[in-house]
LUMVEXFI-127037 format. One record per residue (C-alpha): residue number from 1; x, y, z. Coordinates in nm, 4 decimals. Example, Ala and Ser with C-alpha at 12.3 -4.5 7.8 and 13.67 -1.06 7.14 Angstrom:
// LUMVEXFI-127037
(node 1; (1.2300; -0.4500; 0.7800))
(node 2; (1.3670; -0.1060; 0.7140))
***
This chain:
// LUMVEXFI-127037
(node 1; (5.7989; 4.8612; 0.7727))
(node 2; (5.5895; 5.1585; 0.6642))
(node 3; (5.8546; 5.2952; 0.4199))
(node 4; (5.8866; 4.9475; 0.2637))
(node 5; (5.5104; 4.9158; 0.2213))
(node 6; (5.4933; 5.2641; 0.0675))
(node 7; (5.7747; 5.1749; -0.1727))
(node 8; (5.6022; 4.8520; -0.2803))
(node 9; (5.2737; 5.0335; -0.3408))
(node 10; (5.4462; 5.3087; -0.5381))
(node 11; (5.6397; 5.0631; -0.7555))
(node 12; (5.3265; 4.8552; -0.8154))
(node 13; (5.1269; 5.1680; -0.9039))
(node 14; (5.3814; 5.2923; -1.1581))
(node 15; (5.4080; 4.9452; -1.3121))
(node 16; (5.0294; 4.9276; -1.3441))
(node 17; (5.0205; 5.2689; -1.5118))
(node 18; (5.2737; 5.1404; -1.7628))
(node 19; (5.0576; 4.8401; -1.8478))
(node 20; (4.7522; 5.0676; -1.8710))
(node 21; (4.9228; 5.2877; -2.1296))
(node 22; (5.0468; 4.9826; -2.3194))
(node 23; (4.6940; 4.8400; -2.3142))
(node 24; (4.5630; 5.1605; -2.4736))
(node 25; (4.8239; 5.1238; -2.7477))
(node 26; (4.7128; 4.7656; -2.8107))
(node 27; (4.3484; 4.8750; -2.8279))
(node 28; (4.4347; 5.1383; -3.0884))
(node 29; (4.6343; 4.8857; -3.2892))
(node 30; (4.3366; 4.6482; -3.2913))
(node 31; (4.1025; 4.9277; -3.4019))
(node 32; (4.3447; 5.0228; -3.6790))
(node 33; (4.3468; 4.6628; -3.8008))
(node 34; (3.9654; 4.6671; -3.8152))
(node 35; (3.9692; 5.0016; -3.9947))
(node 36; (4.2234; 4.8802; -4.2541))
(node 37; (4.0305; 4.5592; -4.3197))
(node 38; (3.6992; 4.7356; -4.3730))
(node 39; (3.8444; 4.9868; -4.6157))
(node 40; (3.8384; 4.7079; -4.8738))
(node 41; (3.4784; 4.5996; -4.8087))
(node 42; (3.1960; 4.6981; -5.0414))
(node 43; (2.9925; 4.9927; -4.9040))
(node 44; (2.6824; 4.8944; -4.7091))
(node 45; (2.3435; 5.0649; -4.6883))
(node 46; (2.2268; 5.2411; -4.3723))
(node 47; (2.0879; 4.9655; -4.1453))
(node 48; (1.7344; 4.9814; -4.0120))
(node 49; (1.8393; 4.7895; -3.6992))
(node 50; (2.1810; 4.7635; -3.5348))
(node 51; (2.1997; 4.4477; -3.3246))
(node 52; (2.5733; 4.4690; -3.2503))
(node 53; (2.7410; 4.8091; -3.2758))
(node 54; (3.0855; 4.6508; -3.3202))
(node 55; (2.9675; 4.5015; -3.6492))
(node 56; (2.9339; 4.8578; -3.7764))
(node 57; (3.2537; 5.0143; -3.6478))
(node 58; (3.4444; 5.1700; -3.9410))
(node 59; (3.2057; 5.0224; -4.1970))
(node 60; (3.1993; 5.1823; -4.5403))
(node 61; (2.8533; 5.3222; -4.6151))
(node 62; (2.6886; 5.4660; -4.9266))
(node 63; (2.3402; 5.6129; -4.9278))
(node 64; (2.1042; 5.8448; -5.1159))
(node 65; (1.8701; 6.0675; -4.9230))
(node 66; (1.8135; 6.4140; -4.7795))
(node 67; (1.9595; 6.6220; -4.4999))
(node 68; (1.7358; 6.7689; -4.2291))
(node 69; (1.9022; 7.0659; -4.0573))
(node 70; (1.6314; 7.1198; -3.7946))
(node 71; (1.8122; 6.8950; -3.5488))
(node 72; (2.1663; 6.9691; -3.6615))
(node 73; (2.4338; 7.0127; -3.3938))
(node 74; (2.7783; 7.1675; -3.3637))
(node 75; (3.0306; 6.9557; -3.1750))
(node 76; (3.2476; 7.1867; -2.9654))
(node 77; (3.6210; 7.1817; -2.8880))
(node 78; (3.7322; 7.0413; -3.2248))
(node 79; (4.0798; 7.1304; -3.3499))
(node 80; (4.2243; 7.1252; -3.7012))
(node 81; (4.5867; 7.2307; -3.7585))
(node 82; (4.5906; 7.3892; -3.4112))
(node 83; (4.2821; 7.6000; -3.4909))
(node 84; (3.9705; 7.5783; -3.2732))
(node 85; (3.6331; 7.5129; -3.4276))
(node 86; (3.3323; 7.2843; -3.4521))
(node 87; (3.2273; 6.9707; -3.6315))
(node 88; (2.8948; 6.9993; -3.8134))
(node 89; (2.6687; 6.6980; -3.7611))
(node 90; (2.3516; 6.6906; -3.9688))
(node 91; (2.0697; 6.4330; -3.9618))
(node 92; (2.0284; 6.2460; -4.2894))
(node 93; (1.7309; 6.0355; -4.3956))
(node 94; (1.7986; 5.7670; -4.6584))
(node 95; (1.5435; 5.7290; -4.9351))
(node 96; (1.2602; 5.4953; -4.8403))
(node 97; (1.3718; 5.4694; -4.4783))
(node 98; (1.2165; 5.5824; -4.1510))
(node 99; (1.5455; 5.5876; -3.9634))
(node 100; (1.7938; 5.8761; -3.9649))
(node 101; (2.1717; 5.8844; -3.9501))
(node 102; (2.3914; 6.1649; -3.8182))
(node 103; (2.6493; 6.2750; -4.0736))
(node 104; (2.9657; 6.4496; -3.9593))
(node 105; (3.0212; 6.6867; -4.2488))
(node 106; (3.3545; 6.8079; -4.1164))
(node 107; (3.5268; 7.0918; -3.9352))
(node 108; (3.4569; 7.4652; -3.9516))
(node 109; (3.6489; 7.7470; -3.7749))
(node 110; (3.5023; 7.8905; -3.4568))
(node 111; (3.4865; 8.2583; -3.5534))
(node 112; (3.2964; 8.4683; -3.3000))
(node 113; (3.2394; 8.2511; -2.9928))
(node 114; (2.9351; 8.4554; -2.8952))
(node 115; (2.7600; 8.3990; -3.2300))
(node 116; (2.7175; 8.0406; -3.3384))
(node 117; (2.7212; 7.9949; -3.7168))
(node 118; (2.4044; 7.8907; -3.8968))
(node 119; (2.5082; 7.6126; -4.1304))
(node 120; (2.3024; 7.5173; -4.4338))
(node 121; (2.2990; 7.1812; -4.6104))
(node 122; (2.2440; 7.0905; -4.9764))
(node 123; (1.8738; 7.0765; -5.0612))
(node 124; (1.7148; 6.7804; -5.2310))
(node 125; (1.8505; 6.4302; -5.2730))
(node 126; (2.2246; 6.3805; -5.2318))
(node 127; (2.4451; 6.0737; -5.2474))
(node 128; (2.7024; 6.0401; -4.9755))
(node 129; (2.9777; 5.7977; -4.8896))
(node 130; (3.1813; 5.7668; -4.5754))
(node 131; (3.2659; 5.5400; -4.2866))
(node 132; (3.0953; 5.4890; -3.9546))
(node 133; (3.2315; 5.6298; -3.6311))
(node 134; (3.1131; 5.4935; -3.2964))
(node 135; (3.1432; 5.7763; -3.0408))
(node 136; (3.2719; 5.6872; -2.6967))
(node 137; (3.0179; 5.6761; -2.4161))
(node 138; (3.2835; 5.7853; -2.1636))
(node 139; (3.3149; 6.1605; -2.1363))
(node 140; (3.2647; 6.4556; -1.9012))
(node 141; (2.9967; 6.7214; -1.9374))
(node 142; (3.0934; 7.0619; -1.7984))
(node 143; (2.7559; 7.2181; -1.8809))
(node 144; (2.4182; 7.0910; -1.7586))
(node 145; (2.2112; 6.8841; -1.9991))
(node 146; (1.9171; 7.0891; -2.1356))
(node 147; (1.5698; 7.0085; -2.0146))
(node 148; (1.3495; 6.7836; -2.2247))
(node 149; (1.1976; 6.9748; -2.5136))
(node 150; (1.4807; 7.2285; -2.5365))
(node 151; (1.7087; 7.1918; -2.8371))
(node 152; (2.0715; 7.2911; -2.8026))
(node 153; (2.2796; 7.3592; -3.1131))
(node 154; (2.6191; 7.3429; -2.9378))
(node 155; (2.7197; 7.0098; -2.7816))
(node 156; (3.0341; 6.9379; -2.5822))
(node 157; (3.0349; 6.5653; -2.6610))
(node 158; (2.8722; 6.3361; -2.9154))
(node 159; (2.6341; 6.1654; -2.6765))
(node 160; (2.4422; 5.9233; -2.8974))
(node 161; (2.2086; 5.8191; -2.6161))
(node 162; (2.1143; 6.1794; -2.5437))
(node 163; (2.0667; 6.2558; -2.9127))
(node 164; (1.8398; 5.9541; -2.9603))
(node 165; (1.6247; 6.0708; -2.6687))
(node 166; (1.6178; 6.4359; -2.7835))
(node 167; (1.5455; 6.4011; -3.1547))
(node 168; (1.1876; 6.3241; -3.2679))
(node 169; (1.2968; 6.0367; -3.4912))
(node 170; (1.4859; 5.7096; -3.4701))
(node 171; (1.8580; 5.7358; -3.5347))
(node 172; (2.1252; 5.4696; -3.5859))
(node 173; (2.3758; 5.4547; -3.2950))
(node 174; (2.6759; 5.5692; -3.4968))
(node 175; (2.7867; 5.8735; -3.6947))
(node 176; (2.8895; 5.8706; -4.0599))
(node 177; (3.2096; 6.0635; -4.1248))
(node 178; (3.1759; 6.2017; -4.4746))
(node 179; (3.4484; 6.1052; -4.7192))
(node 180; (3.6992; 6.3795; -4.7928))
(node 181; (3.6235; 6.3380; -5.1646))
(node 182; (3.2439; 6.3540; -5.1231))
(node 183; (3.0608; 6.6518; -5.2720))
(node 184; (2.7620; 6.6107; -5.0381))
(node 185; (2.8001; 6.9406; -4.8546))
(node 186; (3.1153; 6.8761; -4.6541))
(node 187; (3.3705; 7.0987; -4.4858))
(node 188; (3.7292; 7.0286; -4.3717))
(node 189; (3.7595; 6.6501; -4.3277))
(node 190; (4.0990; 6.5499; -4.1921))
(node 191; (3.9699; 6.2408; -4.0147))
(node 192; (4.2053; 6.0868; -3.7576))
(node 193; (4.3050; 5.7228; -3.7924))
(node 194; (4.2552; 5.4901; -3.4942))
(node 195; (4.6291; 5.4315; -3.4461))
(node 196; (4.7226; 5.7996; -3.4350))
(node 197; (4.9324; 5.8827; -3.1273))
(node 198; (4.9900; 5.5126; -3.0558))
(node 199; (5.3618; 5.5872; -3.0163))
(node 200; (5.2750; 5.8323; -2.7390))
(node 201; (5.1039; 5.5586; -2.5347))
(node 202; (5.3974; 5.3209; -2.5845))
(node 203; (5.6389; 5.5965; -2.4836))
(node 204; (5.4375; 5.6701; -2.1691))
(node 205; (5.4301; 5.2973; -2.0865))
(node 206; (5.8079; 5.2721; -2.1000))
(node 207; (5.8426; 5.5906; -1.8971))
(node 208; (5.6266; 5.4496; -1.6163))
(node 209; (5.8143; 5.1196; -1.6246))
(node 210; (6.1411; 5.3129; -1.6183))
(node 211; (6.0280; 5.5134; -1.3159))
(node 212; (5.9256; 5.1909; -1.1444))
(node 213; (6.2593; 5.0215; -1.2132))
(node 214; (6.4596; 5.3292; -1.1102))
(node 215; (6.2651; 5.3676; -0.7854))
(node 216; (6.3107; 4.9969; -0.7088))
(node 217; (6.6851; 5.0235; -0.7750))
(node 218; (6.7162; 5.3301; -0.5511))
(node 219; (6.5209; 5.1606; -0.2735))
(node 220; (6.7407; 4.8491; -0.2935))
(node 221; (7.0579; 5.0564; -0.2977))
(node 222; (6.9557; 5.2609; 0.0053))
(node 223; (6.8421; 4.9595; 0.2062))
(node 224; (7.1374; 4.7353; 0.1191))
(node 225; (7.3835; 5.0117; 0.2055))
(node 226; (7.2129; 5.0822; 0.5363))
(node 227; (7.4292; 4.9771; 0.8267))
(node 228; (7.2697; 4.7376; 1.0736))
(node 229; (7.2057; 4.8917; 1.4102))
***
């Protein structure tokens, strides 16, 4: 009885893992469809209020304004062509607006880990174009969050809630990823597409389903061949 129950639970667990991986692939496919559709939309201005964040996922945006590097951050653990580095995220204030927007200006190499780079931004008014990125709210923090009032240049994750509470200004709840062709003070900008690595999730799904089917077949073979006592 106990071996049978264990086998059922194991088969069910592997099957569920397969559907979980396939579900992740479907989510990425849906995000890619949204991304592709919004590539053809006219660029929007930076919104003063965001009522529904999904309405702004992958939206094309164009704006004129100025960077403010005082509350700039470096996003850690970013890789480009197998090289470790940071993404540079700089607050940007559109002309005539009281709200700021974080602009991901791209990737820079790490260099000396013990000396964080001091990154400048173009002075004066610049015009930038890009598309919005909605950071995930699900992540792990290995380092403690700094106390209120302390500013930390290096961040492990793009925590929009934490940034909004830490910065002394209002900020929209998404990040603008600067176009690769923009001349508004960018760095390396090989932005990933939503459907990247979708084949990996599908492959993992079939692997889990294969394990489940193989284990079920082995269990049936062993139990059907067992001689009655």
